[in-house]
TORMI-975310 format. One record per residue (C-alpha): x, y, z; residue number from 1. Coordinates in steps of 0.25 Angstrom, whole numbers. Last residue first. Example, Ala and Ser with C-alpha at 12.3 -4.5 7.8 and 13.67 -1.06 7.14 Angstrom:
SITE  55  -4  29  2
SITE  49  -18  31  1
This chain:
SITE  47  191  59  575
SITE  49  196  45  574
SITE  44  210  48  573
SITE  57  217  45  572
SITE  57  223  59  571
SITE  53  209  64  570
SITE  66  204  58  569
SITE  74  214  65  568
SITE  67  211  78  567
SITE  71  196  76  566
SITE  85  200  73  565
SITE  86  208  85  564
SITE  81  197  93  563
SITE  92  188  87  562
SITE  102  198  92  561
SITE  98  198  106  560
SITE  110  191  112  559
SITE  121  199  105  558
SITE  113  211  107  557
SITE  115  209  122  556
SITE  106  206  134  555
SITE  109  191  134  554
SITE  124  189  131  553
SITE  129  182  118  552
SITE  136  170  113  551
SITE  133  167  98  550
SITE  128  181  97  549
SITE  141  188  94  548
SITE  145  180  83  547
SITE  156  190  80  546
SITE  158  200  92  545
SITE  149  208  101  544
SITE  155  219  109  543
SITE  144  229  105  542
SITE  133  223  96  541
SITE  130  229  83  540
SITE  115  230  78  539
SITE  110  233  64  538
SITE  97  234  57  537
SITE  96  237  42  536
SITE  89  248  33  535
SITE  92  247  19  534
SITE  93  261  11  533
SITE  106  259  4  532
SITE  114  267  15  531
SITE  107  259  26  530
SITE  112  246  20  529
SITE  126  252  19  528
SITE  126  257  34  527
SITE  121  243  38  526
SITE  132  236  30  525
SITE  142  245  37  524
SITE  136  241  51  523
SITE  136  226  48  522
SITE  150  225  44  521
SITE  153  236  55  520
SITE  150  226  65  519
SITE  164  220  62  518
SITE  168  205  59  517
SITE  176  207  71  516
SITE  164  208  79  515
SITE  164  218  91  514
SITE  152  226  87  513
SITE  144  212  85  512
SITE  135  213  73  511
SITE  120  213  70  510
SITE  114  217  57  509
SITE  100  216  52  508
SITE  98  218  37  507
SITE  90  224  26  506
SITE  90  218  12  505
SITE  98  221  0  504
SITE  90  218  -13  503
SITE  94  230  -20  502
SITE  109  226  -19  501
SITE  118  229  -7  500
SITE  129  221  -15  499
SITE  137  215  -3  498
SITE  150  208  -6  497
SITE  157  222  -8  496
SITE  162  223  6  495
SITE  156  234  15  494
SITE  167  244  19  493
SITE  178  244  29  492
SITE  186  257  24  491
SITE  177  265  33  490
SITE  183  258  45  489
SITE  175  252  56  488
SITE  173  238  49  487
SITE  181  232  61  486
SITE  194  236  54  485
SITE  198  222  51  484
SITE  184  217  50  483
SITE  185  202  53  482
SITE  190  194  41  481
SITE  185  191  26  480
SITE  180  205  21  479
SITE  182  211  35  478
SITE  188  225  32  477
SITE  180  226  19  476
SITE  167  225  27  475
SITE  156  214  27  474
SITE  164  201  30  473
SITE  156  198  42  472
SITE  141  200  46  471
SITE  138  201  61  470
SITE  124  195  59  469
SITE  118  201  46  468
SITE  103  198  46  467
SITE  97  200  32  466
SITE  84  204  27  465
SITE  74  202  15  464
SITE  83  193  7  463
SITE  87  193  -8  462
SITE  90  179  -15  461
SITE  80  182  -26  460
SITE  74  169  -33  459
SITE  79  165  -46  458
SITE  89  156  -39  457
SITE  78  147  -35  456
SITE  76  144  -49  455
SITE  89  137  -51  454
SITE  104  139  -52  453
SITE  107  154  -51  452
SITE  121  159  -53  451
SITE  127  162  -39  450
SITE  129  174  -30  449
SITE  120  184  -38  448
SITE  120  198  -32  447
SITE  105  202  -30  446
SITE  106  196  -16  445
SITE  117  205  -12  444
SITE  114  213  0  443
SITE  106  203  9  442
SITE  113  190  5  441
SITE  127  196  5  440
SITE  124  203  18  439
SITE  119  189  24  438
SITE  132  183  19  437
SITE  140  193  27  436
SITE  132  190  39  435
SITE  134  175  37  434
SITE  149  178  37  433
SITE  146  184  51  432
SITE  131  180  54  431
SITE  120  177  44  430
SITE  105  181  41  429
SITE  96  181  29  428
SITE  82  186  28  427
SITE  70  181  19  426
SITE  56  187  18  425
SITE  54  187  3  424
SITE  52  172  2  423
SITE  41  172  13  422
SITE  39  159  20  421
SITE  28  148  19  420
SITE  38  137  17  419
SITE  35  136  2  418
SITE  36  151  1  417
SITE  50  151  7  416
SITE  56  140  -2  415
SITE  61  149  -14  414
SITE  65  160  -5  413
SITE  73  151  4  412
SITE  80  145  -8  411
SITE  83  159  -13  410
SITE  89  164  0  409
SITE  97  151  1  408
SITE  103  153  -14  407
SITE  108  167  -10  406
SITE  114  162  3  405
SITE  121  150  -4  404
SITE  127  159  -14  403
SITE  131  169  -3  402
SITE  138  157  4  401
SITE  145  153  -9  400
SITE  151  167  -11  399
SITE  154  171  4  398
SITE  169  169  4  397
SITE  171  175  -10  396
SITE  175  164  -20  395
SITE  187  156  -23  394
SITE  184  146  -12  393
SITE  171  146  -5  392
SITE  170  149  10  391
SITE  167  138  19  390
SITE  155  137  17  389
SITE  143  136  10  388
SITE  130  141  16  387
SITE  122  134  27  386
SITE  109  142  28  385
SITE  98  143  38  384
SITE  84  146  34  383
SITE  75  152  45  382
SITE  59  153  46  381
SITE  54  163  56  380
SITE  45  159  68  379
SITE  52  167  79  378
SITE  58  154  84  377
SITE  63  151  70  376
SITE  70  164  71  375
SITE  77  161  84  374
SITE  81  147  79  373
SITE  87  153  66  372
SITE  94  164  74  371
SITE  100  153  83  370
SITE  104  143  72  369
SITE  111  153  63  368
SITE  123  160  69  367
SITE  124  150  81  366
SITE  126  138  71  365
SITE  116  129  64  364
SITE  117  136  51  363
SITE  132  135  52  362
SITE  142  142  42  361
SITE  156  140  38  360
SITE  168  147  31  359
SITE  159  159  26  358
SITE  165  166  39  357
SITE  156  157  47  356
SITE  142  164  48  355
SITE  129  158  49  354
SITE  116  157  40  353
SITE  102  162  42  352
SITE  90  163  32  351
SITE  78  170  39  350
SITE  64  168  32  349
SITE  51  176  33  348
SITE  38  170  34  347
SITE  36  173  48  346
SITE  30  167  61  345
SITE  32  152  58  344
SITE  30  144  70  343
SITE  39  131  70  342
SITE  50  139  63  341
SITE  56  134  50  340
SITE  71  132  48  339
SITE  75  131  34  338
SITE  89  126  32  337
SITE  98  130  20  336
SITE  110  123  14  335
SITE  124  125  9  334
SITE  134  113  7  333
SITE  147  116  13  332
SITE  159  121  5  331
SITE  172  114  2  330
SITE  167  108  -11  329
SITE  164  122  -17  328
SITE  151  125  -25  327
SITE  151  139  -32  326
SITE  136  138  -35  325
SITE  128  126  -29  324
SITE  120  119  -40  323
SITE  125  105  -39  322
SITE  114  101  -29  321
SITE  104  112  -27  320
SITE  109  123  -18  319
SITE  105  128  -4  318
SITE  102  114  1  317
SITE  90  112  9  316
SITE  86  110  24  315
SITE  73  111  31  314
SITE  71  113  46  313
SITE  58  113  53  312
SITE  49  119  64  311
SITE  60  127  71  310
SITE  57  135  84  309
SITE  62  123  92  308
SITE  76  124  86  307
SITE  82  127  99  306
SITE  96  132  103  305
SITE  94  147  102  304
SITE  100  151  116  303
SITE  110  140  115  302
SITE  115  143  101  301
SITE  115  158  105  300
SITE  125  155  116  299
SITE  123  164  128  298
SITE  133  174  134  297
SITE  133  177  149  296
SITE  126  190  153  295
SITE  134  203  151  294
SITE  137  211  163  293
SITE  128  224  166  292
SITE  128  239  164  291
SITE  138  242  152  290
SITE  140  227  149  289
SITE  143  231  134  288
SITE  133  220  130  287
SITE  123  225  140  286
SITE  124  239  136  285
SITE  122  235  121  284
SITE  110  226  125  283
SITE  104  239  131  282
SITE  107  247  118  281
SITE  101  235  110  280
SITE  88  236  119  279
SITE  87  251  116  278
SITE  86  247  101  277
SITE  81  260  94  276
SITE  81  274  97  275
SITE  75  283  86  274
SITE  77  290  73  273
SITE  73  281  61  272
SITE  72  266  61  271
SITE  72  259  47  270
SITE  83  249  52  269
SITE  89  250  66  268
SITE  104  251  69  267
SITE  110  247  82  266
SITE  125  249  83  265
SITE  133  244  95  264
SITE  146  248  101  263
SITE  159  244  107  262
SITE  170  254  106  261
SITE  181  249  97  260
SITE  185  263  92  259
SITE  182  260  78  258
SITE  169  253  83  257
SITE  164  266  90  256
SITE  167  274  77  255
SITE  159  264  69  254
SITE  147  264  79  253
SITE  147  280  78  252
SITE  146  278  62  251
SITE  135  268  63  250
SITE  127  277  73  249
SITE  128  289  64  248
SITE  125  281  52  247
SITE  111  279  59  246
SITE  108  293  53  245
SITE  100  303  61  244
SITE  89  301  51  243
SITE  87  288  57  242
SITE  84  277  47  241
SITE  92  266  52  240
SITE  89  269  66  239
SITE  100  270  76  238
SITE  106  264  89  237
SITE  121  265  93  236
SITE  125  257  106  235
SITE  138  264  111  234
SITE  151  260  118  233
SITE  158  273  123  232
SITE  168  283  118  231
SITE  177  287  129  230
SITE  190  287  121  229
SITE  184  297  111  228
SITE  174  295  100  227
SITE  173  310  96  226
SITE  159  311  92  225
SITE  157  326  86  224
SITE  164  321  73  223
SITE  151  317  67  222
SITE  151  303  60  221
SITE  153  305  45  220
SITE  146  309  33  219
SITE  156  313  22  218
SITE  154  300  14  217
SITE  139  301  16  216
SITE  129  294  24  215
SITE  123  298  38  214
SITE  109  300  33  213
SITE  114  311  24  212
SITE  107  322  32  211
SITE  109  315  45  210
SITE  98  321  54  209
SITE  102  335  58  208
SITE  110  340  70  207
SITE  123  345  64  206
SITE  129  331  65  205
SITE  119  326  55  204
SITE  127  324  42  203
SITE  140  322  50  202
SITE  134  309  57  201
SITE  130  308  71  200
SITE  119  319  72  199
SITE  109  309  78  198
SITE  112  297  86  197
SITE  100  287  85  196
SITE  101  280  98  195
SITE  115  279  106  194
SITE  117  269  117  193
SITE  129  274  124  192
SITE  140  269  133  191
SITE  150  273  143  190
SITE  148  288  143  189
SITE  159  299  144  188
SITE  157  311  152  187
SITE  169  310  162  186
SITE  168  318  175  185
SITE  176  330  175  184
SITE  164  338  171  183
SITE  157  336  184  182
SITE  168  345  190  181
SITE  162  358  184  180
SITE  160  365  171  179
SITE  169  358  161  178
SITE  169  363  147  177
SITE  159  357  138  176
SITE  157  345  128  175
SITE  171  339  132  174
SITE  176  329  122  173
SITE  180  316  130  172
SITE  165  312  130  171
SITE  165  311  115  170
SITE  160  297  110  169
SITE  149  293  120  168
SITE  145  307  125  167
SITE  144  312  110  166
SITE  137  300  106  165
SITE  127  302  117  164
SITE  124  316  112  163
SITE  122  311  98  162
SITE  113  300  105  161
SITE  105  311  111  160
SITE  104  318  97  159
SITE  97  304  94  158
SITE  94  296  106  157
SITE  102  292  118  156
SITE  107  281  128  155
SITE  119  284  136  154
SITE  128  276  145  153
SITE  135  278  159  152
SITE  142  266  165  151
SITE  155  272  168  150
SITE  149  280  180  149
SITE  143  267  185  148
SITE  129  269  191  147
SITE  123  271  205  146
SITE  117  285  204  145
SITE  127  292  214  144
SITE  139  284  208  143
SITE  136  288  194  142
SITE  132  302  197  141
SITE  145  308  191  140
SITE  143  300  178  139
SITE  130  306  176  138
SITE  135  320  178  137
SITE  146  318  168  136
SITE  137  312  158  135
SITE  128  324  159  134
SITE  139  334  157  133
SITE  143  327  144  132
SITE  129  327  140  131
SITE  126  341  143  130
SITE  138  346  135  129
SITE  134  336  124  128
SITE  120  342  124  127
SITE  125  356  123  126
SITE  134  353  111  125
SITE  125  343  103  124
SITE  120  353  92  123
SITE  134  359  91  122
SITE  134  373  96  121
SITE  129  387  92  120
SITE  115  385  97  119
SITE  112  372  106  118
SITE  103  361  101  117
SITE  90  360  109  116
SITE  93  355  119  115
SITE  101  353  132  114
SITE  103  339  137  113
SITE  94  329  145  112
SITE  101  317  150  111
SITE  92  306  155  110
SITE  98  297  166  109
SITE  97  282  167  108
SITE  103  272  177  107
SITE  104  258  171  106
SITE  98  246  177  105
SITE  92  240  164  104
SITE  78  245  169  103
SITE  84  259  169  102
SITE  88  257  155  101
SITE  74  254  149  100
SITE  67  265  157  99
SITE  77  276  155  98
SITE  79  272  140  97
SITE  64  272  138  96
SITE  61  285  145  95
SITE  73  292  138  94
SITE  68  287  125  93
SITE  54  293  127  92
SITE  59  306  131  91
SITE  68  307  119  90
SITE  67  322  116  89
SITE  79  329  122  88
SITE  78  341  113  87
SITE  85  348  101  86
SITE  98  340  102  85
SITE  91  332  91  84
SITE  81  326  102  83
SITE  88  314  108  82
SITE  88  310  122  81
SITE  100  305  131  80
SITE  98  294  142  79
SITE  111  293  150  78
SITE  112  278  155  77
SITE  118  274  168  76
SITE  124  260  172  75
SITE  126  255  186  74
SITE  118  242  184  73
SITE  105  244  191  72
SITE  96  232  189  71
SITE  92  228  203  70
SITE  94  242  208  69
SITE  83  247  200  68
SITE  88  258  190  67
SITE  90  272  196  66
SITE  79  282  192  65
SITE  82  292  181  64
SITE  92  303  181  63
SITE  88  315  172  62
SITE  101  322  168  61
SITE  100  337  164  60
SITE  104  347  154  59
SITE  101  361  158  58
SITE  91  371  152  57
SITE  79  365  158  56
SITE  73  375  168  55
SITE  74  386  158  54
SITE  66  378  148  53
SITE  53  377  158  52
SITE  44  366  153  51
SITE  30  369  158  50
SITE  24  366  144  49
SITE  31  352  144  48
SITE  39  350  131  47
SITE  52  351  138  46
SITE  49  340  147  45
SITE  45  330  136  44
SITE  56  335  128  43
SITE  67  332  138  42
SITE  74  344  144  41
SITE  87  352  143  40
SITE  84  365  137  39
SITE  92  374  127  38
SITE  87  387  121  37
SITE  95  395  131  36
SITE  109  389  128  35
SITE  119  385  138  34
SITE  132  381  132  33
SITE  138  375  144  32
SITE  130  372  157  31
SITE  137  378  169  30
SITE  127  388  174  29
SITE  120  378  184  28
SITE  128  365  184  27
SITE  125  356  172  26
SITE  119  342  170  25
SITE  106  345  177  24
SITE  100  333  185  23
SITE  87  328  185  22
SITE  82  316  193  21
SITE  71  307  189  20
SITE  58  301  192  19
SITE  50  290  185  18
SITE  35  286  184  17
SITE  32  295  172  16
SITE  43  300  164  15
SITE  35  310  157  14
SITE  43  323  160  13
SITE  35  327  173  12
SITE  30  313  176  11
SITE  44  309  180  10
SITE  44  316  193  9
SITE  55  326  195  8
SITE  68  327  204  7
SITE  77  338  199  6
SITE  91  338  204  5
SITE  99  351  200  4
SITE  114  348  202  3
SITE  124  359  206  2
SITE  137  354  201  1
């Protein structure tokens, strides 16, 4: 193949301080489906008054400088702009990705495909042809440019993410007929970081925003994605208010799970069309060891062992003597503990309790103490709860714990003002069975779990937010056991425990993708919440199992999860 190498100074296209090498994707006269209205150029270049369209008809790769030898790791990332298949417009994102990933030791190459949309063909067809050829060309140059031919990933935006999904799921489907020996090289990619993919659901696949927001019994995942044997792991990132529906990302995620392909899903509340969570994408690559080995795991109880951020602890019973509903002799006595920070920086209150299958729970264990210490250090008051366990006899497994939680919220609300705190800024958090209990508290506060016993029970028990950490027992395929179908089947639906009443609060979910109490527990609740107009945040973590954060490696989402909770609480303006 005759290659045209263009060495230019970055200033020509706004890349001040950098130089790059351009390489056309197609040999002269061999580009399929050439159409005279199409060009291959980023919008900053195409907008230059001196731009000559006839010199920019062929898709190209733009190779950036090699990473410094001290961090170079043998990986390569193909950067793919969006632009509705009408242009390649994400100049700023390409710059950000290039600068960030190069510092990580990754070779970056910008892929510029033909736009605007072709006439008489699917909107993606010529771009897909360019993309398959581009991956072959990148792989062919691995040795020359110092990276592993099986360490090629993509990062993309919008229509570029639709294109990346075609590369990630459908590499065994030829987009064009072979033109030369280059086309014998495989065109699969090894991973994908996918931002705000457009046109993924059938109400948008013709090239529009999702006309029904990705909902409807007849709205499906577009069948252009084949999910063949070379489908790769992905990290999917989407804004909850994106007109190119985030349901497209949840449907892609579900298909990956059905095929046991590790994946992450990151959903951001109240965000529109955009690229979010680049740091989560880097953590995904770390977790998957795409370009470096994982660091040794650390025990969270060792990382957060100190109570130095706490000023005082106050303990009180949940129920007055002789007034506890459904009292059973085999169960422990419930209580709450107030943990006041040395330096109060917010008047909000976080209630925390652990999991334990409703058979046990430990307010001083790894599911409660570290987050309590972390939030105390941030200046937040924390209340830990010991609810009744083991499970009650003759009642649903969560009944007495739910009673304890509703009473605890009322107790906290009744005392908040006396401690200089806000009775209307209360959140709850639990892990595993505690995550199920959190969903009970968040979605069903108008549903009375016990008969009122005193004046405190006249107070509402609704909360303003919930933190659901790998919640269990959420779907019908896992009512009392790990999810038998992984929650992936459409037959696995949300259990009737949750009312989703008018007081339902927004939530933050984090869940291991490899958890037997499946990540789909969180995903399907996120979908339900969005359908009733409640925006939540969700993160799933590739290869991570139940209790993922007890022992976690630095540089992964299992390690930084507390910081993600902090950022969420800041978004709620309670920190």
